[in-house]
C-alpha positions as CSV (number, residue, x, y, z in Angstrom):
1,X,-99.6,122.6,-13.0
2,X,-100.8,119.3,-14.7
3,X,-100.1,117.5,-11.5
4,X,-102.2,120.2,-9.6
5,X,-105.1,119.9,-12.0
6,X,-105.0,116.1,-11.7
7,X,-105.0,116.2,-7.9
8,X,-107.9,118.8,-7.9
9,X,-110.0,116.5,-10.2
10,X,-109.2,113.5,-8.1
11,X,-110.6,115.3,-5.1
12,X,-113.7,116.1,-6.8
13,X,-114.1,112.5,-7.9
14,X,-113.5,111.3,-4.3
15,X,-116.1,113.7,-3.1
16,X,-119.0,113.0,-5.5
17,X,-118.3,110.0,-7.8
18,X,-119.3,107.3,-5.3
19,X,-122.4,109.2,-4.2
20,X,-124.9,106.3,-4.7
21,X,-126.6,105.8,-1.4
22,X,-126.7,102.5,0.1
23,X,-130.0,100.9,0.6
24,X,-131.2,99.8,4.2
25,X,-129.6,96.5,5.2
26,X,-132.1,93.7,4.8
27,X,-133.0,91.1,7.5
28,X,-130.7,88.5,5.6
29,X,-127.7,89.9,3.9
30,X,-127.8,90.0,0.1
31,X,-124.9,89.0,-1.9
32,X,-123.5,88.8,-5.6
33,X,-124.4,85.5,-7.4
34,X,-120.7,85.3,-8.4
35,X,-117.7,87.6,-8.1
36,X,-114.1,87.6,-8.9
37,X,-111.4,89.9,-7.5
38,X,-108.1,90.4,-9.1
39,X,-105.1,92.8,-8.1
40,X,-104.7,95.8,-10.5
41,X,-101.8,97.9,-11.2
42,X,-101.2,101.4,-9.7
43,X,-103.4,104.2,-10.6
44,X,-102.0,106.3,-13.3
45,X,-103.7,109.7,-13.6
46,X,-102.2,110.4,-17.0
47,X,-103.8,107.3,-18.3
48,X,-107.3,108.0,-16.8
49,X,-107.2,111.5,-18.4
50,X,-106.1,109.8,-21.8
51,X,-109.1,107.4,-21.6
52,X,-106.7,104.4,-21.5
53,X,-107.4,103.1,-18.0
54,X,-109.9,100.8,-16.7
55,X,-111.0,102.9,-13.7
56,X,-114.4,103.4,-11.9
57,X,-117.6,101.7,-10.9
58,X,-119.7,100.6,-13.8
59,X,-123.3,98.9,-13.3
60,X,-125.1,97.5,-16.3
61,X,-128.1,95.5,-15.7
62,X,-127.0,92.4,-14.0
63,X,-123.2,93.1,-14.2
64,X,-120.9,95.2,-11.9
65,X,-117.5,96.1,-13.3
66,X,-115.2,97.8,-10.9
67,X,-111.8,98.9,-12.2
68,X,-108.7,99.9,-10.3
69,X,-110.4,100.9,-6.9
70,X,-108.6,100.7,-3.8
71,X,-110.1,99.0,-0.6
72,X,-110.9,102.3,1.2
73,X,-112.7,103.3,-1.9
74,X,-114.8,100.0,-1.9
75,X,-115.6,100.5,1.9
76,X,-116.6,104.1,1.3
77,X,-118.9,103.2,-1.6
78,X,-120.5,100.2,0.2
79,X,-121.1,102.1,3.3
80,X,-121.8,105.5,1.6
81,X,-119.1,107.3,3.7
82,X,-116.2,109.5,3.1
83,X,-112.5,108.4,4.3
84,X,-112.6,110.8,7.2
85,X,-116.1,109.1,8.4
86,X,-114.1,105.9,9.0
87,X,-112.5,105.0,12.2
88,X,-110.2,102.2,13.3
89,X,-108.4,102.2,10.0
90,X,-105.2,100.2,9.9
91,X,-102.1,102.1,8.4
92,X,-101.8,100.4,5.2
93,X,-105.5,101.4,4.4
94,X,-104.5,105.2,4.3
95,X,-101.9,105.5,1.6
96,X,-103.8,107.3,-1.2
97,X,-103.0,106.5,-4.7
98,X,-100.3,104.1,-3.7
99,X,-102.8,101.7,-2.0
100,X,-103.3,98.2,-3.4
101,X,-106.0,98.4,-6.1
102,X,-108.6,95.8,-7.4
103,X,-110.4,94.8,-10.4
104,X,-113.9,93.2,-9.6
105,X,-116.5,91.5,-11.8
106,X,-119.7,90.3,-10.2
107,X,-123.1,89.3,-11.2
108,X,-126.3,90.7,-9.7
109,X,-128.8,87.7,-8.7
110,X,-132.1,87.6,-10.5
111,X,-134.8,89.7,-8.8
112,X,-132.3,92.1,-7.1
113,X,-131.9,95.8,-8.0
114,X,-129.1,98.2,-8.7
115,X,-130.0,100.0,-5.4
116,X,-128.9,96.8,-3.4
117,X,-125.5,96.7,-5.1
118,X,-123.7,98.6,-2.1
119,X,-125.1,96.3,0.4
120,X,-123.9,93.1,-1.9
121,X,-120.3,94.8,-1.6
122,X,-120.5,95.2,2.1
123,X,-121.3,91.3,2.0
124,X,-118.4,90.6,-0.6
125,X,-116.0,92.6,1.5
126,X,-116.9,90.6,4.6
127,X,-116.3,87.4,2.7
128,X,-113.3,88.1,0.8
129,X,-111.4,90.6,2.8
130,X,-113.1,89.4,6.2
131,X,-114.1,93.1,6.9
132,X,-115.9,93.4,10.3
133,X,-117.3,96.9,10.7
134,X,-120.2,98.4,12.5
135,X,-121.7,102.0,12.7
136,X,-121.8,104.2,15.8
137,X,-122.3,107.8,16.7
138,X,-119.3,109.4,18.3
139,X,-118.5,113.0,19.3
140,X,-116.2,114.3,16.6
141,X,-114.3,117.3,15.8
142,X,-116.0,118.7,12.6
143,X,-116.3,121.8,10.5
144,X,-119.9,123.3,10.5
145,X,-120.7,125.2,7.2
146,X,-123.1,128.0,8.0
147,X,-124.3,131.3,6.3
148,X,-122.1,134.4,7.2
149,X,-123.5,137.2,9.1
150,X,-123.9,139.3,6.1
151,X,-125.8,136.7,4.3
152,X,-124.9,134.2,1.3
153,X,-123.5,135.5,-1.9
154,X,-124.2,132.4,-3.8
155,X,-126.5,132.7,-7.0
156,X,-129.1,130.2,-7.8
157,X,-128.2,127.6,-10.4
158,X,-129.9,127.7,-13.8
159,X,-132.9,125.2,-14.1
160,X,-132.0,121.6,-14.5
161,X,-131.5,120.3,-18.2
162,X,-133.9,117.8,-19.5
163,X,-133.9,114.2,-18.1
164,X,-131.5,111.7,-19.7
165,X,-132.7,110.0,-22.9
166,X,-134.1,106.6,-22.4
167,X,-132.4,103.8,-24.4
168,X,-134.6,101.1,-26.3
169,X,-134.6,98.8,-23.4
170,X,-136.0,101.5,-21.0
171,X,-132.8,102.1,-19.2
172,X,-130.9,105.5,-19.2
173,X,-128.8,106.1,-22.2
174,X,-125.4,107.4,-21.4
175,X,-124.3,110.1,-23.7
176,X,-121.5,109.3,-25.9
177,X,-118.1,110.9,-25.0
178,X,-117.2,114.1,-26.8
179,X,-113.9,114.4,-28.6
180,X,-111.0,114.2,-26.2
181,X,-113.3,113.5,-23.1
182,X,-112.8,110.8,-20.5
183,X,-115.8,109.2,-19.2
184,X,-116.0,106.4,-16.5
185,X,-118.8,105.2,-14.3
186,X,-122.4,105.1,-15.2
187,X,-125.8,106.3,-13.8
188,X,-125.6,108.1,-10.6
189,X,-121.8,107.5,-10.6
190,X,-121.0,108.8,-14.0
191,X,-117.9,111.3,-14.3
192,X,-116.6,112.9,-17.5
193,X,-113.5,114.8,-17.6
194,X,-111.8,116.9,-20.4
195,X,-108.8,118.9,-20.6
196,X,-109.2,122.3,-22.1
197,X,-106.9,125.2,-23.1
198,X,-107.4,126.8,-19.7
199,X,-107.4,123.8,-17.4
200,X,-110.0,121.0,-17.0
201,X,-113.7,120.6,-17.5
202,X,-115.7,118.0,-15.2
203,X,-119.1,116.9,-15.4
204,X,-121.0,114.8,-12.6
205,X,-124.6,114.6,-11.5
206,X,-123.7,116.2,-8.1
207,X,-121.9,119.3,-9.5
208,X,-123.1,119.9,-13.0
209,X,-120.6,121.2,-15.4
210,X,-117.5,122.2,-13.4
211,X,-114.3,123.9,-14.4
212,X,-110.8,123.7,-12.8
213,X,-108.7,126.8,-14.0
214,X,-105.3,127.9,-13.0
215,X,-104.8,131.3,-11.6
216,X,-102.0,133.1,-9.9
217,X,-100.7,130.7,-7.2
218,X,-104.1,128.9,-7.0
219,X,-106.7,126.8,-8.8
220,X,-110.1,128.2,-9.5
221,X,-113.1,125.6,-9.1
222,X,-116.4,126.7,-10.8
223,X,-119.4,124.6,-10.6
224,X,-122.7,125.4,-12.2
225,X,-125.2,123.4,-10.0
226,X,-123.9,122.3,-6.7
227,X,-125.9,121.6,-3.5
228,X,-124.5,122.7,-0.3
229,X,-124.4,119.2,1.0
230,X,-122.2,118.3,-2.0
231,X,-120.1,121.5,-1.3
232,X,-119.5,120.4,2.3
233,X,-118.4,117.0,1.1
234,X,-115.9,118.6,-1.4
235,X,-114.6,120.8,1.3
236,X,-114.1,117.8,3.6
237,X,-111.7,116.3,1.1
238,X,-109.3,119.2,1.6
239,X,-109.7,119.8,5.1
240,X,-109.4,116.1,6.1
241,X,-112.3,116.5,8.6
242,X,-116.2,116.0,8.1
243,X,-117.8,119.1,7.1
244,X,-121.4,119.5,8.1
245,X,-123.9,121.5,6.0
246,X,-126.1,123.7,8.3
247,X,-126.4,126.5,5.8
248,X,-130.3,125.6,5.3
249,X,-129.7,126.6,1.8
250,X,-131.8,123.9,0.1
251,X,-131.3,124.8,-3.6
252,X,-128.4,124.2,-6.1
253,X,-126.1,127.0,-6.7
254,X,-123.1,128.5,-8.9
255,X,-120.2,128.0,-6.7
256,X,-116.5,129.5,-7.5
257,X,-113.9,128.7,-4.9
258,X,-110.1,129.6,-5.0
259,X,-107.8,127.2,-3.6
260,X,-104.3,128.1,-2.8
261,X,-101.6,125.9,-4.8
262,X,-99.7,124.8,-1.7
263,X,-103.0,123.3,-0.3
264,X,-103.5,121.6,-3.7
265,X,-100.0,120.3,-3.7
266,X,-100.3,119.1,-0.1
267,X,-103.3,117.0,-0.9
268,X,-101.6,115.8,-3.9
269,X,-98.9,114.4,-1.8
270,X,-101.4,112.8,0.7
271,X,-102.8,111.0,-2.3
272,X,-99.5,109.5,-3.1
273,X,-98.5,111.8,-5.9
274,X,-94.8,113.1,-6.1
275,X,-95.8,116.8,-5.3
276,X,-92.8,119.0,-4.5
277,X,-93.1,121.6,-2.0
278,X,-96.1,120.1,0.0
279,X,-96.4,120.3,3.7
280,X,-97.0,117.3,5.8
281,X,-100.7,117.1,6.5
282,X,-102.3,113.7,5.8
283,X,-105.9,113.6,5.8
284,X,-107.0,112.2,9.5
285,X,-109.5,109.4,10.2
286,X,-112.7,110.1,11.8
287,X,-111.3,109.4,15.3
288,X,-108.3,111.9,15.1
289,X,-108.7,115.3,16.7
290,X,-105.7,117.1,15.3
291,X,-106.1,120.4,13.5
292,X,-105.1,120.1,9.8
293,X,-102.1,122.1,9.0
294,X,-103.1,123.0,5.2
295,X,-106.4,124.3,3.9
296,X,-106.4,127.3,6.0
297,X,-106.8,129.5,3.0
298,X,-109.9,127.7,2.2
299,X,-111.6,129.5,5.3
300,X,-111.2,132.9,3.5
301,X,-112.2,131.6,0.3
302,X,-115.5,130.3,1.7
303,X,-116.1,133.7,3.5
304,X,-115.9,135.1,-0.1
305,X,-119.1,133.1,-0.9
306,X,-121.0,134.7,2.2
307,X,-120.5,131.4,4.2
308,X,-118.4,130.4,7.2
309,X,-116.6,127.4,8.5
310,X,-116.8,126.9,12.4
311,X,-114.9,124.2,14.3
312,X,-117.1,122.3,16.7
313,X,-117.4,118.9,18.4
314,X,-120.7,117.2,17.5
315,X,-122.3,113.8,17.5
316,X,-121.5,112.2,14.2
317,X,-122.3,108.8,12.5
318,X,-119.2,107.0,11.5
319,X,-118.4,103.5,10.4
320,X,-115.8,101.7,12.7
321,X,-113.6,99.0,11.2
322,X,-113.2,96.1,13.7
323,X,-111.2,93.9,11.4
324,X,-110.0,93.8,7.8
325,X,-107.4,92.1,5.8
326,X,-105.2,93.5,3.0
327,X,-105.2,90.6,0.6
328,X,-108.7,89.0,-0.4
329,X,-109.1,85.2,-0.3
330,X,-108.8,83.6,-3.6
331,X,-111.7,83.4,-6.3
């Protein structure tokens, strides 16, 4: 059960924690003033939950501190995409939690803003991992999220809480972690997690307060304030295929989703966890067309919300990797 909770929390993180949109590429590429890259050890979910791991992406004024993030995560963050929106992946890039991971320290040059950091990461990936990539539109097999024939059963979220307090220097002041709470990332990327007597509590900008609670043969995920775009992104983590929001529901909603335990365990195995009883259903890259063998119970769970998932082939913007190297050049 602990493994299932960690897997579910990790998928929430994958869906929303790197949500900072990349800025438009400038005429001349921007880059960090200086950056160092070091290999880090394997990801330890238990250490993360205990607050003993250097993990996540932190931006503090002119400094960027990235801890224990794999190359796929760096590419996704730099280009503002999810793994199933990338094509041309070499096999070694798709090994989940067992992937090579890196710690990165970088300095933002004077005059540059935080919104330019993803573009600087693109430059760093090109310089140090020799990443060559381009964007293109392809006809892909996707799932489309639409409102069911009987209408949505979702309830509007409560009003947004007051804005985060400002620190003395005018920047947003991050709230201090509560007792037993683990917090990583900051600003738009801040995620906090806390084990509870019933399961786990998570809080992100994209979901609001969220609870993951064990049920009979399943996990129940309850979010207080989730947009349909974020919900579609979360579903895509389980289905291994892009999910396009076409509900036309523009607000934020209270969302409860029941996920069968075998689906959670399968995704845990695909992330590199030792998950017994999981079936073989690795998440597919953007250019694959196979139907996922897990996650079928999600279709029924989504229908309980008055929504529906439809399989279609649509033009979709993706990032195509032309070349990338596994080991970065030396600092």
